PAFI-857731 format. One record per residue (C-alpha): x, y, z; residue in three letters. Coordinates in nm, 3 decimals, m for minus. Each point is the difference from the previous one (the first is absolute). Layout:
! PAFI-857731
X Y Z ALA
...
//
This chain:
! PAFI-857731
0.012 0.001 0.035 MET
0.129 0.312 m0.153 ASN
m0.018 0.365 0.213 ASN
m0.270 0.117 m0.224 ASN
m0.236 m0.320 0.051 ASP
0.059 0.041 0.431 LYS
m0.080 0.369 m0.043 GLN
m0.313 m0.119 m0.174 LYS
m0.119 m0.227 0.241 ASP
0.074 0.243 0.286 LEU
m0.201 0.273 m0.162 VAL
m0.240 m0.283 m0.050 ALA
0.001 m0.124 0.391 PHE
m0.011 0.369 0.093 LYS
m0.322 0.032 m0.190 ARG
m0.139 m0.319 0.138 LYS
0.025 0.185 0.376 ILE
m0.118 0.301 m0.105 GLY
m0.350 m0.190 m0.138 PHE
m0.006 m0.180 0.306 ASN
0.041 0.309 0.196 ILE
m0.279 0.190 m0.179 TRP
m0.192 m0.313 0.025 GLN
0.031 m0.042 0.363 ALA
m0.097 0.377 0.032 ILE
m0.289 m0.057 m0.173 GLU
m0.175 m0.262 0.185 GLN
0.064 0.162 0.320 SER
m0.219 0.292 m0.156 ASN
0.266 0.238 0.208 LEU
0.059 0.346 m0.186 PRO
0.325 m0.011 m0.131 ARG
0.038 0.314 0.202 GLU
m0.037 m0.153 0.332 TYR
0.215 m0.274 m0.112 VAL
0.296 0.252 m0.016 ALA
m0.073 0.194 0.286 GLU
0.012 m0.291 0.202 ARG
0.323 m0.101 m0.161 LEU
0.117 0.353 0.038 GLN
0.095 m0.009 m0.404 VAL
m0.199 0.248 m0.264 THR
m0.284 m0.123 m0.200 LYS
0.289 0.029 m0.310 ARG
0.214 m0.260 0.185 THR
m0.303 m0.262 0.034 VAL
m0.044 0.113 m0.381 ASP
0.336 m0.086 m0.056 TYR
m0.048 m0.336 0.191 TRP
m0.279 m0.130 m0.175 GLN
0.154 0.076 m0.357 SER
0.286 m0.210 0.101 GLY
0.237 0.284 m0.056 GLU
0.078 0.010 0.364 LYS
m0.025 m0.261 0.258 LEU
m0.071 0.091 0.372 PRO
0.273 m0.065 0.245 SER
0.002 m0.343 0.218 ILE
m0.137 0.176 0.249 GLU
m0.265 0.155 m0.192 ARG
m0.080 m0.317 m0.161 PHE
m0.071 m0.109 0.357 VAL
m0.218 0.251 0.133 LEU
m0.168 0.033 m0.366 LEU
m0.112 m0.382 0.016 SER
m0.112 0.084 0.380 GLN
m0.176 0.292 m0.116 LEU
m0.173 m0.163 m0.271 LEU
m0.053 m0.347 0.164 GLY
0.206 m0.217 m0.260 VAL
0.292 m0.228 0.079 SER
0.318 0.110 m0.178 LEU
0.031 m0.280 m0.187 GLU
m0.340 0.083 m0.146 GLY
0.175 0.400 m0.088 LEU
0.339 m0.153 m0.157 LEU
m0.101 m0.331 m0.139 PHE
m0.373 m0.085 m0.113 VAL
//
């Protein structure tokens, strides 16, 4: 596997995690503004997470999973 393939795989993985975050927030029926406030980030940061452009820190992943009532595995791998 060359570097270009690895980069494409990483982008796809981040997008999948972003989709999982988006889906969990949608299913929670919590406004993104509320999620952002509770995690002490901006709404734009939550938008970045949902797009997979950026990902939360480990600490924020844990807080996000607790706030949304989903497992870390559910955010990362489903």
